N, C-alpha and C positions, 0 to 999 in steps of 0.2 A: 401175753406178757409173762415172764418168769419170775421166780423169786431171787433176790440178790444172792451173791456168792458168800462163801463162808466168812470172808473178811470184810464184807460190805457193811456189816451192822455196826462194828466198833473199830474205831481208827486209833484211838489214843492208848497208850500203855496203861495209864491209870484206869481207864474205862475197862479194859480187858482184865486187869488185876482184880478190880473189885467184883467183876462178874464171876471170875474163876473162884473167888473166895465165897461168894454167895451160893454158887452151885455146890461147892464142897460141903458147906454146912447145911444145905437144904436137903441133900440126900434124895430119897425117893418122894419126899412130900411136896405139896404145892409151894410152900415157902418156909423158910427157917423161923425160929422163935427170935423174938427181939433180945431175950436174955442170952442167946448163944453168940451174939456178936461181941467179939473181944477186941477192944480198940488196939491192944498190943499186936494182935495178929495182922493188922493192916496199918501199922504204925508208919510205914513209909509213905502211905497215901492218905493218912488220916486227915491231913489239912485240906484235902480236896473232896471230902465226903460230907454228907449231911444226912439227917433223918427228918422226914416230914410226918406230921400227924394229920390224919384224915378228919378234919373238923366238919366237913360237909361235902356234898357232891361237887361244889365249886369252890372249896376252901381247903388249902393244904398248907398248914402252918409249919414253919421250921421249929423242931424241938432241939435240934443240935446242928451246928454248922461249923465246919473246920475253919482254921484261921485263913487259909488261902481262899476259901469260898468267900468268907466275909470281906477280905481285902479286895476281891473283885469289885464289890459294890461300895466299898469304903465305909461300911457300917456294920454293926451287930445285927444279925438276922433272926435271932431267937424270937419267936412269936409272930414274925411276919409271914404273910401269905406268899407262897412261892409264885402264884400267878401274878402278883403285883409287879414282879421284876420283868414281865413280858410286855410286849407291845399290846395294846388293848385289843386290836383287831385279831390277835392270835389266841387270846386267852380261852375263848369258848372251845375251840378245837382241841387245845392242849388239855383242857379240863376234861373233855370227853375221853381222851385217850388215857389220862391218869386215872379215871374212874375204872377203866379196863385193868389196870395194874392190880387194883385191890378186889375187883369183882370177879376177874377171870385169871388172876395170878400169872399175868403175862409181864413182860418187861418192855420198856420203851427206850429208845435212844433218840434224843433231840439234837438236831443241828441248829445252833444258834449263832446269830451275828449281833454282837454287842457293840454299842456306840458309847465312846467315853465322853466325858464332860468337855473334851477338846475337839469332839466331832470325828474321832479316829474309830474306824471299824475294826472289830477283832472277832474271828470265828471261835466258837466254843463247841464242845461236845458234852452232853449231859445224859447220864444213865439213871434210870429209875426202876427199882425192883421191889417187889412186895415183901413185907415181913409181918409176922404174926405176933400180935400183942396178947398176952395171956388174959383170958376172960373177955376179950373184945374182938377177936378175929383179925382179919387182915386190914388193920387200921393204922399201919405205919409203912412208910416207903424209905428204903435205903438207896441213896443215890450218890452220885459224884458229879462235879462240874469242873472242867478244865479248858484252859485256852488252847487252842491249836498251835499258837505261837507263844513266844516267851518275851514280849516286849519289856523294856526296862521300867516302863511307867506303870505296870500293874502294882497296885497298892498306893500309887500316888495320885493317879487320875481315875476316879470310879467310873464304872459302867452305869449309865443312867437308864438305858433302854436296850432291850433285846428282842429282836424279831426272829421268827422261827423259819429256817430254811428247809427243814426236812424232819419227818417223824418216822422212825423205823420201829416196827413192832417186833419184838423178840419172843419167839415161842419155844421155851426150853423143852427138850425131849431127851430124856436120859437114855432112851433106847437108840436113838439115832445119832446122838452127839456125845462127845466125851472130851476130856482134857488130854493134852499132850503130856509127855513125861515132865516131871518137876523141872522148873527153869525155863520152860518154853511158853509161848503164848498159847491161850486156850484156843480150841477149835470153836468158833462162834456160831450158833445157830443162825439159820437164814433170817433175813429181815424183809419186811414189806416197806417200802418207802412210799409215803403218801403225800399228796398235794394239800395245800392250805389256800382257802378255807375248804373243809370237807364235810360231808354228812355221810352217815352209813347206817345200815341195819345189821343187827346181829342176833343170832339164835343159838342157845344152847352152848355158848362158848366158842362158836365157830368164828373164823376170821371175818372181819368186816367185809361187807359188799360195798365198794366205793361208788359214789354217784355223781361226783363233781371233779373237775379238773381245771388246773391253772396252768397256762401255757408255759411259764417259766420254770416249772418243776415237772419231774417225771414221776409216774406211778408205776410201781411194780406190784402186780396183783398175783395171788397164789394162795395155796392151802398149806396145811401142815405137811411136813415130809415125814 
């Protein structure tokens, strides 16, 4: 099986814009500094972004959450655990991949399906990227959360539960990938789409070796390009 195409990792404009911004301030490093993130630079998408604090391997608390992110759930998210907004059966797998964000300086793109208090399903895209906190290492995650549709009821009827439909692992490589000229979408690094539930082994920062498959999802396995 092969790696997904350039555009397969990120679909939404907000996701691509935040990723382009992160790449730009990151430069040649593993991750940018928290202090380098300027809200004014991403003001048009600020309401869709968040910052998580790594409180433990299985706990990722919201430090900041944009107004549109909070509106999705109908509540203030500061101090809440990101994993708590996910379906219980998906939390272990997502937690494992979030650990890769901070341990291996990778990015992940989650495909989510949220269900409102009225029982209506809505697809979401969620991006997570590592950022460095001075004196603490890679203990913060910069992310975005956006619905793939724009129903009138967002902010009126909260999302109560979200299940994971896909996880895509993004491996930034400044030698093989770059941004298009200003005003155009970034060229997105390849992604690996994984099944849930999953288990994997990993050595020396290499890509995971997948060991399980669920029939209703597709796995794309591959290495760095």
